[in-house]
C-alpha positions as CSV (number, residue, x, y, z in Angstrom):
1,M,78.1,110.7,121.1
2,T,79.9,110.8,124.4
3,G,83.2,109.6,123.2
4,R,82.9,106.2,124.8
5,S,83.9,103.2,122.8
6,S,80.3,101.9,123.1
7,D,79.2,105.0,121.0
8,V,81.4,104.1,118.1
9,D,79.6,102.9,114.9
10,W,81.8,99.9,114.3
11,L,80.2,99.2,110.9
12,A,80.5,102.7,109.4
13,P,83.2,103.0,106.7
14,P,86.2,105.1,107.7
15,R,86.0,108.7,106.7
16,G,86.9,109.1,103.0
17,T,86.7,105.4,102.0
18,D,83.1,105.6,100.8
19,E,84.3,107.8,98.0
20,I,86.2,105.0,96.3
21,P,83.8,103.0,94.2
22,R,84.1,99.2,93.7
23,G,86.1,98.3,90.7
24,T,88.6,101.2,91.2
25,L,92.3,100.5,90.8
26,V,93.8,101.2,94.2
27,E,97.2,101.2,95.9
28,D,98.1,100.4,99.5
29,P,101.1,102.8,99.9
30,E,102.2,101.0,103.0
31,S,102.7,97.6,101.3
32,G,103.1,98.9,97.7
33,R,100.5,96.5,96.4
34,V,98.1,97.5,93.7
35,G,94.8,95.9,92.9
36,I,91.1,96.4,92.1
37,L,88.8,97.2,95.0
38,Q,86.2,94.5,95.4
39,D,84.3,95.7,98.5
40,V,84.5,97.5,101.8
41,T,82.5,95.7,104.5
42,A,82.4,95.0,108.2
43,Y,84.5,91.9,108.7
44,V,86.1,89.8,111.5
45,P,88.7,87.3,110.3
46,P,87.8,83.8,111.4
47,W,90.9,83.5,113.6
48,R,89.9,86.6,115.5
49,G,86.2,85.8,116.2
50,D,86.4,87.5,119.6
51,Q,86.7,90.9,118.1
52,R,84.1,93.4,116.8
53,P,83.7,93.7,113.0
54,R,85.9,96.3,111.5
55,P,85.6,98.0,108.1
56,T,87.8,96.0,105.8
57,A,88.7,96.4,102.2
58,F,89.0,93.4,99.9
59,V,91.4,94.0,97.0
60,R,92.1,91.6,94.1
61,P,95.3,91.7,92.0
62,V,94.9,93.0,88.4
63,G,94.5,90.0,86.2
64,G,93.2,87.8,89.0
65,G,94.6,86.0,91.9
66,R,94.0,85.8,95.6
67,E,92.2,88.7,97.3
68,W,93.9,90.4,100.2
69,T,92.4,92.5,103.0
70,V,93.6,96.0,104.0
71,P,92.3,98.7,106.3
72,P,90.3,100.9,103.8
73,E,91.7,104.2,105.1
74,R,95.1,103.1,103.7
75,L,93.9,102.8,100.1
76,R,94.5,105.5,97.5
77,P,92.9,105.4,94.0
78,V,95.5,105.0,91.2
79,G,94.9,107.2,88.1
80,R,95.9,106.5,84.6
81,D,98.9,108.9,85.0
82,R,100.5,106.3,87.3
83,G,100.5,103.7,84.5
84,G,97.7,101.6,85.9
85,E,95.7,99.3,83.7
86,H,92.5,100.8,84.9
87,G,91.6,104.3,86.0
88,P,89.1,105.0,88.6
89,G,85.7,103.3,88.1
90,R,84.9,99.9,86.9
91,P,87.6,98.0,85.0
92,G,86.9,97.7,81.3
């Protein structure tokens, strides 16, 4: 890699986010929202079709509801000690 933006792997997950498995209870500390990680994938919102795909986390509220998107590097797993309904791993 030469450091040019053309050398960036736009589809690679951000460092550290590949360690959080789908189904894990996560928190976005910036927004304070907590939910279950559904997926991390390359995504371009429809209203921003002119941009390159970026790694995007899709998170669903515990108990159901509308998913939201968040930069995956902001997510932190929530353990049982925080009082979450689910610990790391698949809900169940």
